[in-house]
N, C-alpha and C positions, 0 to 999 in steps of 0.2 A: 076730356074732366080737362080743367088746369090740375098742374101739382100741387100742393101745400104749399106756400112762400112761409118761410121761416126768416124769423130774425134772432137775434144774440142771444137776447134772454129766452125766449120761449123754449128753442136749441138745449142750450144750457139746464135748464128746469127735466125736460123730457129726458135728456140723456145722462143725468143725474140721477136718475129715479129707475132709469132702467141698469146702469151700474149697479147701485144699490139692491136691484132686486138680485139680478147676478152675482150679489156678496163682493163686491170688486171695492176693497179699500179705499176710504177715503173718497165715493164717488162723488163730489161737488168737484171737491181742487181735481182729481184727475181729470173730469170734464171741462175743466176751465183752460187747463194749461195745455191740453190737446186741442181746443179750441187755438187759446195763441198761438198755438205752435202753427196751426191752419194756416190762420189768419194774419200769422210774419209779426206779430205783435202782442203786448204785455198785457196782463190779467188786467192791471189798473183802467187801459182802453176798451176790457172788454165791457167795462161797467160804464164809462164814459158813452159808449156806444150801444145803449142791452136796444135800442129799437130799431138797427142798424139791418134791414133786408140783407140776407146771403144768397147769391150765384147758387146755382146747381150744385158746379165743379166744385165751392167749398163744401158745402153740405156732404157732395159725394167723397171729397178728399177726408173730411171728418170721420163719415163712416167707417173708412180705410184704418184710421188710425183708430178707432173706437173697438173695430174688430179683431187690431192686434192684441187691445188691453183683454179684450176677452180670453184670450189666450193664454193668460198671466205674463205678455212679452209686458218686461218694467216701464213704466214711462218714461224712465233715463234713457233705457234703449232707444224707446221708439223716439223723443226730439233728437237726443243724441247729446244731452247734455247732463250737465250734475254740480248744484252749487257744492264749494269745500270753503274754507277759511273766508265768506262772501266772495269770492271768485268764481265764475264761470269755466269750468273744464268740458274739455270733450270725453265722451267715454261713449264702447261698446262694446259686442260680446267678448272683444279681446280679454277686455279689461274687469275687473267684478267693479260696483258701482261705490265710489267712496259712500262711508257712513258718516254721521257726525262724532260719531264718537272719536275716528282718530284724530278729531281736530284735538285730542288729549296730547297727543304723541306731539306735534307743533309746538302746543303750550308748551309741553315739560323739556323738549328740547330748546325754546327760546331762552326759556329761565335758564337752563343748565348754560346755556352761551354767553349768560350774561355774568358768569360768576369770572373773578380774577384770573383764575390758572386756565381758561379756557380765551378770554379778552386779551391776555398778553401776545398773541399771534394770530394773523386770521385762522380760524377753526376748521378743521378739514371732518365734513363730515361724510356720512356712507348712506343712502337710504335701500337697504338692502329688498329686493324683491319690491321694484318703482311702482309699477302697473299702470295706471294711467298716468302717475307721476305726482301726484298730489300732495305729498309731503317735502319731495323735493322741491318741487314749484314754492308752496308757500312759506318755507323756511328762507330759500333764495329771494322773497319776495319782502321777508322782513330782517333778513341778517344779508348785508350788501357785501359785505365783509367774509363773507364764507365761500371757502374751495367745496364745492358739492360733487361728489360723485352718488351714478343711481343706476343700478342694477335691474335686472330681470331675465330669465329663463326663456320668456317669449319676447320674438322677433316684434311679432304684433302690438304688444301690450308698450313694448319699448318705441314703436314707432308712433303711438298714441301719445307715450309721454312726451316725446320732443314736440311736435304739435302742439304740446300743451305748453310747454317751455316758450316754443315761439312766440303762441297767442300771448304770451305774458312778458314778452320781454327778459327771458332772464336764460335763453338758449345758450350762448357765451360763457355763463357762469355752471352750466351742470354739463361732466362729462356721462355720457352712459356709456354701456358698457353691457353684452349679452351676455349671460353663462350663470351657472346654478352655483348659488349663494358664493363662496369664496373662492370657487375655481378659477373668476379673471384677475386674481390677485396675487396668486400663488407664486408665481414666477414677478414678481414688485417689490420693490421696497417702501412697503405704503404702509403705514398706521392709522388708523381716525382719532380724531377727539370726540368721537359721537357715531352712535351706527346706531341708524333707527329702523324699524322695519314691522309691518303688519304681517308676519307669517301665514301660511295654514294653521289655520288650526283647528276645523272642524273634523271631527272624529269618524273615521269612515262607515262605523255600524251607526251613526246618528245621518246621515248625507240622506238617504229617499225619505226622513222626516221632516226635508228643510220643505219651506214653503216652496210652490212651484213656480215662481218667482224667480226664486234661486237658482233651484237645480238643476231647474229646464234649460236656463237663460245663461245664469255666470258661469265663467270657468271655473271646471273640476280643479286643473290643474294649482290654481290659486286658491281655492277653499281647502281641499282634502288633506288633514295631518296626521293622518294613516291611522290606526287604531289608537283608541286613547283622545287622538289627537295633537298629542306631546313632541312628534316626532320630530318635525322642524326647530318648537322650543329647544329641546332638548338640546339638538345638534350647534344651534346656533349659541346657545350658552357656552357649552363646549370649547367650539373652535372658538368663539369672537375673541377670549383672550388674547391670541397670535394679532387679530388686529387692530388691538387696541393701546391708543400712546398710554402710558400710564396715568394713571387720574383722568382716564375718557368711559366716557358711558354707556352703555346697553339699554333703550329705552326701546321695550319690546308690548307690542298689545296683544290680547287672548280673551280666552271666555273666562268669563268671574272666576268660573271651578276651578281653572289652571291657573290662577296666581299662587296660590299657595303650594300648589304644585311646584312652582317655577322658582320660587324664594326657596323650598328646601334643597331641588336643585342646586341652585348657586349655593348655598350653603354648605356643602361636597364639596365645591370646587376650588381650588386652591389660586388665590388672585383676585378674588372679591374680595371688596372691602364694604362698601356701605352698600346697601338693599333695600328697598320698598316697594310699595305697591301703593297705584292712586285709584283712585274712584271715579268713575265716570259722573255725566251730567244725571244718569237716573238713579246714582248712589249706589252703583253696585262696584267690585275693584273691576279692572279695565288694564289697566297697563301696569309693567315691573319694569322695574329701572335697577341695575346694580355697578357701581363702578369698581374700576380695576384699580388695585392698590397701588399708588404712586411710590416709586422705587428709583 
C-alpha cells in the first residue's frame, strides 16, 4: 500500500489538532512556524501553497520537529530564532529567550538618551548580563552615536551576542566582555551614562513551578535570583552607583511584585535622586529606573 500523501493544508490541520490534544500552547501557530522552518519558507507562503504536496523527507523532518515540541522544547530553540524589536535574533539554550516585555528597556533607554544631558556627548551604555545581545544590538541600531559595552558571565552567551551583533551590522560598536557583574570594570576607569539590565530574578523556591519550557530548557544561571529573587537586584542597586556617571540612569527589568521592593531599596541608598517604575504592555509594573544624583 502506498503511504498517504499530504499537502500543506491537511498536514497543518492534523498537526494543530494533535498539538491541541496534547495541550501544547498555540497549537495552530506552532504547527505553522515549525512547518515554515522545515520548508525554509515563511507562513505567508504556506497559505499561498496550501495544496502543495509534500515529500516523504519533508514530512519526516517535520515530524522530528513536532516530537521535540511535544517534549516542551521551546519553538525558539527548535528554529534557532526569536524576533525582538522587529529584528530576528539567533537563540539557543545558552541564552534565555527574549520576551516582548524586555522591549520596554529599549524604549526607556532611547527616551532617556534623547534628553539634553545625554545628548551633549556620545552616550556610554552598559548592557549588564547581555545574554543573546538583544538590548545592546537594538539600542545600537537605534542610537548610532552610542558607545556600548555588553557583559555576561557565560562565554557561550557572549558568542551568541557577538553573532547577533554581526548579523545586524553593529558588532564594531559594541565591546563584549566576559565577567560577573562589575568584575570586568574593577580596574578600568570608566563610568556609564546608562546601565540597562535584565538580571536573574526568579525566586529559587519558585523555580520548580516554572513551565517546563523554561525550567527544563532555558539556562538557570540567567534566571535564578536566589531566595526571594532579589539577590542580583539588590546587588546591582547598591554597587551600580560606582559605575554610573553623575545624572546617569540604571534601568532594570524584574517581576512586577519586586518593583516596589526595589524602589524601597533605592530609597535607602544615598546617591539616587529620581526613582520610578514603568508598566509593561499588560499593565503590570515591570521596569524600575533610578537616576544618580548629578552633583
